[in-house]
N, C-alpha and C positions, 0 to 999 in steps of 0.2 A: 240880721238876726248875728248874736254874739256864739263865739266858740269859746268854749270855757273847759279848763283843767281843774277838777274838783279833787282835792284831797282828803281822804277821810280824818277822823278823830281816832285818840288811842283804842277803842275798842276795836277796830279794823273797820274793814269796807261791811258794815251791816246792813240788813234790809233797810232800815231807816235812810241811811245814805244815798242807798240804790233808788229808793222811793223818790227822796228829794231830788236827784237827778232825774228821774223820769219826769217829773212835775214840769222841772226847768225845760226839758226836751219838749213835754207835750204843749208848750209855748213857742215851738218853734227854733229856738238854740240847739245847738249841738253840745253837749256835754260829754267829756272824758272822766272815766273814774277809776285810775291806777289803782292797785291793790299794793299798796306799800309793805305788808304784811305777808304777802304771797299766801293768802289762803286763811290766816289765822285771823280769828275774831275772838273776843272776851264779853263774858255777860255782866262780868263788875268792870268798873273804871280802874280800880286801884291793879287789877291783875293787867290791863290794859297799857297802863302807863310802866308797871313793871318789865313788860314785855320790850316797851319803846325803849326804857334804859338799857336792858340788855342788848337791843338789838343796835342800838348808838344813833345818835343824831343824824351822824356822817352817812350811814348807812342809807337811812331815810331819804337823806340830800341827794345821795348819789342815785337811789331809784328815783326820786321825783325829776330830777335834772336827765335822766335816761327816759323816762315818760314824755317829757317837755319836747326834748331833742327828737322825737319822732313825728312832731306837730310843726305847725308854721308857727313863727313868732307873733303873731299878731291875737293873742290870745286874752282870756279875761281869767287870773288865777285865783281859785277858791279855794278856802280851806276853812276846815271843821277843827277847833282847839289845837290838837297836836298837826294837823294838817296847815293850818295858818303858817308854822316855822318854813315848810317847802313853800307855800305859794306866794308868802310875801317875800321872800329870797329870790323868788324866779321874779316877781313884778318889778321888785326893784333892781334885779342885776340883768336879767334877760331884755337884749335889745328888741324892742316890739310892742311891749306889753301894753293891752288895752286897758287894763284896770285890775284890780283885786278885790274880791268879796271875802273878807275875813270874819268868821262867823264862831263867836265863844272866846276868842282870843286875839290876841295882837302882841307885836313886839317894838321896841325902840328902833326907829328908823335906822340908827348907829349902829345896829349888828349887822346890817348890809351895806354899809356904807355911807348912810348917811342921808342921800338924796333921795328924792322921790322923781320917776321918770315924768318930763315934760307931756302933758296931755293924758295921762293914764288916770283914769277914775278910780275911787277910792270907798266901800260902806265896809263898815263894822258891825255888827251886831252881838248884842251879849245882855244878860240880865244882869241888875243893878246890883242886887246882893249874892251875884253869884261868887261863892267862898273860891273857885279856880279862876275867876276872872278878877279879883281884887287887887292881884299884884301887877295886872296888865293896864287897869284903867288910865293910868296916867301916860304911859306909853301909846295906848288909843287915842286918848284927847290931842296928844304932840302930833301923832301920824296923821290924823283927820284933818290938823290945822296946816301939817305941812304940806299934805297934796291936796287940799283943799275940798276934801272929803267930809263923807257923813259918819255919825256914831250914833247908833240907835243902841239906847239903854231901856231895856223893859222891865215892867216889876216882877219881881219875883228874884228865888233863889236858887234855879233850877243852872244846869250847865249846858247838856246837850239837848236844848228842849226843842230842836226841830228835828230831831231823829225819830219818827214814831213807831223804832221798834225798841225804843228804851225806856225805862221808867221816868227817867227827866221830862218826856213829851210833855207840851203846854201846847195843847192846841190853838188856843186863842193868840198864844206868842207866835208859834211856827205860822201860821194863816198869814198874820201880819208881816212878819220876817220876810215869808215867799213872796209876799205880794210887792213889798219895797224891795226884794231882791229881781223882780221880774221887770219892775219900772226900771232900776237901775241896768239891767241887761240892755232892755229895749231901747234906752237912750244911747248905748254903746253901739249896739249892732248897726 
């Protein structure tokens, strides 16, 4: 079974993120969910984004690195939206990465050195018409090609569609994402 380090989205470590992690654990995977916001959560995405900007990307990366540093290197790094940055950075730069599960976002590989680690798997999930993902779609396609990974674009325009504690939740798309993510993790584990 895979060991996963899952980073939350800009609204914080919500009940929906914890539920998603619990579902992965229920299939036998070990899932760590560090709280990069140290207890803060937000009911509105814009408020969470404002807090993230106030906190600073450097602080988020430092907290993510500290969380990873306490764990073995053979991890799958997972992130939801804002959490994609730390997850992708660690997958590309920390030796021993088994893969990355990127949900609702992706960055250009050049952001973290331009290379993808040999043997590290990749899966990216987002809704096709998500306005928050529109600037990431080309980076996601290029990253999937570079890594020999998979990019899944779901019908719809929701952003955080796999977080069942938020209004963007889409049961059908979330169920399919979880199914694909579990198949991905089972293949790594």
